[in-house]
Structure formats: structure tokens, C-alpha cells
C-alpha positions in Angstrom: 66.9 66.3 106.3 64.5 68.1 104.0 64.1 70.9 106.6 67.9 71.2 106.8 68.2 71.4 103.0 65.6 74.1 102.9 67.4 76.1 105.6 70.7 75.8 103.7 69.0 76.9 100.4 67.2 79.8 102.2 70.4 81.0 103.8 72.3 80.7 100.5 69.5 82.6 98.6 69.5 85.3 101.3 73.2 85.9 100.8 72.8 86.0 97.0 69.9 88.5 97.3 71.7 90.6 99.9 75.4 90.4 99.2 77.6 91.7 102.0 78.9 94.9 100.4 80.5 97.9 102.1 82.2 101.1 101.1 84.4 103.2 103.2 86.3 106.5 102.5 89.1 107.7 104.6 90.8 111.1 104.1 93.7 112.4 106.1 96.4 115.1 105.6 98.5 112.3 104.0 96.1 110.1 102.0 92.7 109.8 100.4 91.5 106.2 100.2 88.2 104.7 99.0 87.5 101.0 99.4 84.5 98.9 98.3 84.3 95.2 99.1 81.8 92.5 98.3 82.4 89.5 100.5 80.1 87.4 98.2 81.8 88.4 95.0 83.6 86.6 92.2 87.2 87.8 92.6 86.9 91.0 90.5 89.5 93.6 91.5 90.2 97.2 90.6 93.2 98.5 92.6 94.9 101.8 92.0 96.9 102.8 95.0 99.9 104.3 93.4 102.0 101.4 94.7 102.2 98.7 92.0 103.3 95.9 94.2 100.5 96.6 96.7 98.0 96.6 93.8 99.4 93.1 92.8 98.9 91.8 96.3 95.3 93.2 96.5 94.5 91.3 93.4 95.7 88.2 95.2 93.2 88.9 98.0 90.3 89.3 95.6 91.2 86.4 93.3 91.8 83.8 96.0 89.2 85.0 98.4 86.5 85.5 95.8 85.9 89.0 97.0 85.2 91.9 94.7 87.5 94.8 95.6 87.5 98.3 94.3 90.3 100.3 95.9 91.6 103.8 95.0 94.2 105.7 96.9 96.1 108.9 96.5 98.9 109.6 99.0 102.2 111.2 99.6 104.2 108.6 97.7 106.7 111.3 96.8 107.9 110.9 100.4 107.6 107.1 100.5 104.9 104.4 100.3 104.4 104.1 104.1 101.3 106.3 104.7 99.4 105.0 101.6 100.2 101.4 102.3 99.1 101.7 106.0 96.0 103.7 105.2 94.9 101.2 102.5 95.2 98.5 105.2 93.2 100.5 107.7 90.4 101.4 105.2 90.2 97.8 103.9 89.9 96.6 107.5 87.1 99.1 108.1 85.3 97.9 105.0 85.6 94.3 106.0 84.1 95.0 109.5 81.2 97.0 107.9 80.4 94.3 105.4 80.4 91.6 108.1 78.0 93.7 110.3 77.1 91.8 113.5 78.9 88.6 112.1 75.8 86.4 112.4 76.1 83.0 110.7 79.8 83.2 109.7 82.2 80.4 110.2 84.4 82.9 112.1 87.7 80.9 112.0 89.8 80.4 108.9 93.2 78.8 108.1 95.2 78.0 105.0 98.7 77.0 104.1 99.8 78.3 100.7 102.9 77.3 98.7 104.6 79.4 96.1 107.5 77.5 94.7 110.0 77.2 97.6 107.9 79.3 100.0 105.3 78.0 102.3 103.1 80.3 104.5 100.5 79.4 107.1 97.8 81.9 108.0 95.2 81.4 110.8 92.6 84.0 111.6 89.6 84.5 113.8 87.0 87.3 113.5 86.9 87.4 117.3 86.3 91.1 117.8 89.7 91.2 119.5 92.5 92.7 117.3 95.8 90.8 117.5 98.6 90.0 115.1 101.5 87.5 115.4 103.7 88.2 112.4 106.4 85.6 111.7 107.7 86.5 108.2 111.4 86.7 107.7 111.8 88.5 104.3 115.4 88.4 103.2 115.5 91.6 101.2 114.6 95.2 102.1 112.7 95.7 98.8 110.8 93.9 96.1 111.2 96.2 93.2 110.5 99.6 94.8 108.3 98.2 97.6 109.7 98.3 101.1 109.1 94.8 102.5 108.7 96.2 106.0 105.3 97.5 104.8 103.8 94.1 104.6 103.5 94.0 108.4 102.2 97.5 108.5 99.5 96.7 106.0 98.3 93.7 108.0 98.4 95.6 111.2 96.0 98.1 109.6 93.6 95.4 108.4 93.7 93.5 111.8 93.1 96.5 114.0 90.2 97.9 112.0 88.5 94.6 111.1 88.9 93.4 114.7 90.4 90.0 113.8 93.0 87.9 115.3 95.7 87.0 112.8 98.7 84.6 112.9 101.1 84.5 110.0 103.9 81.9 110.1 106.6 81.3 107.5 107.3 77.6 107.2 109.7 77.9 104.4 111.0 80.4 101.8 114.0 82.3 100.5 112.6 84.5 97.8 111.1 87.7 99.0 108.4 88.0 96.3 107.3 84.4 96.8 107.1 84.8 100.6 105.0 87.9 100.4 102.7 86.6 97.6 102.1 83.3 99.4 101.2 85.3 102.5 98.5 87.3 100.7 97.2 84.1 99.0 97.0 82.2 102.3 95.3 85.2 104.0 92.7 85.4 101.2 91.8 81.7 101.5 91.7 81.8 105.3 89.5 84.9 105.2 87.2 83.3 102.6 86.8 80.3 104.9 86.1 82.5 107.9 83.4 84.8 106.3 81.5 81.9 104.7 78.0 81.4 106.0 77.7 78.3 108.2 74.3 76.8 107.3 74.1 75.0 110.7 74.5 78.2 112.6 71.8 80.0 110.6 71.5 83.6 112.0 73.2 83.1 115.3 76.4 84.8 116.5 79.3 82.3 116.4 80.3 82.8 120.0 79.2 81.2 123.3 79.0 84.7 124.6 76.4 85.6 122.0 78.4 88.6 120.8 81.6 89.3 118.9 
């Protein structure tokens, strides 16, 4: 038991001394996005995407996942929010993948069910190296404020494809669009927090029987 405790303390100290931080910049003819993420953070968030509702949701990811996020984006929002929203998701996914590296020692799987008043959302994810999304939200209105609710799916597609995770989102209940979306981001944050935690019993091994993710 003493050896096991020393291994746990050593692994924890290693993460503290070498926090998993990554920065990614992505520039296209439509957007300019910079993302920095610390997977071992405290929930601090600075988000300035030009899309207020998206900024609010990014704060949910940071706060409930205990990730530090610094996200800046400039895009063609005079056309609409689509390109900026999508490219923030893509760049965040790239930053997550970079911060995870070879994914040694992580729990890998995460799940959470988050309520927000009448809404109840289940998120299950796996840092499998195989991008897949099953998206089951039924959002009753086309917009929350000025935000097009179709963009929720586009954001998560960007994250999934570029972090190489499998993601399942299920709506168990809900009639208020804002509540449904916010509960989704909170559940995603908690599921991801679970998945990227270091498993002290796995030490430095890849969490796969194949030996690679």
C-alpha cells in the first residue's frame, strides 16, 4: 500500500509540475482563432469570440471542467456566426489533442448527466482516437438571443473531429432552449474532466489493450 501511495503522489506531483497546456492558432480567409488550454487548471476562462452566447458556453466548459481557457477569435460575424463558431470548435479540439499528447495515464472515458431546471442532458465520451458524434438534442427554438441553435452541433463536430474523441449527447428532458444548451455544455465539461484525469493505477501506460490511441 505504501508503494501504491507513493506512485499516486508521484503521478500527481508530475502533473502539478508539468501541467498539460497547449496553444493553437488557426487562421483562414474567414477567421483568426487562438486557443490556449490547461487541462490541469482551476476553471479560469477568458473568451472573446465575438459571439456572446458562445463565450458564455465556453465559460461553462472551463468552470465545470476545471480547465483554464484563453480563447480569442475574429471572424466574419457580419455575415453570420457560423464560421467563427465552427472554427473555435476546431481550434479547441486541436488544443485538447495537443495537450493530451499520447494520452498516457488518462482515464479515457467520461460520462455525466447534468440538470438545469427542467432540462436533463447526458454526455458520454471516449478519447478513443476515433472521431464520432451522436447528437440527440431537440432544441425548440431557432435562436437563443442572436445565437443560431443549429450551431451547437457544428461546434461539437469541430471539437470531436480534431480532438479525436467519440461523443454521445442525449437529451433526456427539456423544453427551454437556453437550459438545454447550457446543460449540454456543463455535462460535456464534467465528462471531459473525468476522462482526462490521470488514473494512478494506470501510471504511464496507454489506456488501450492495443497499446495506442
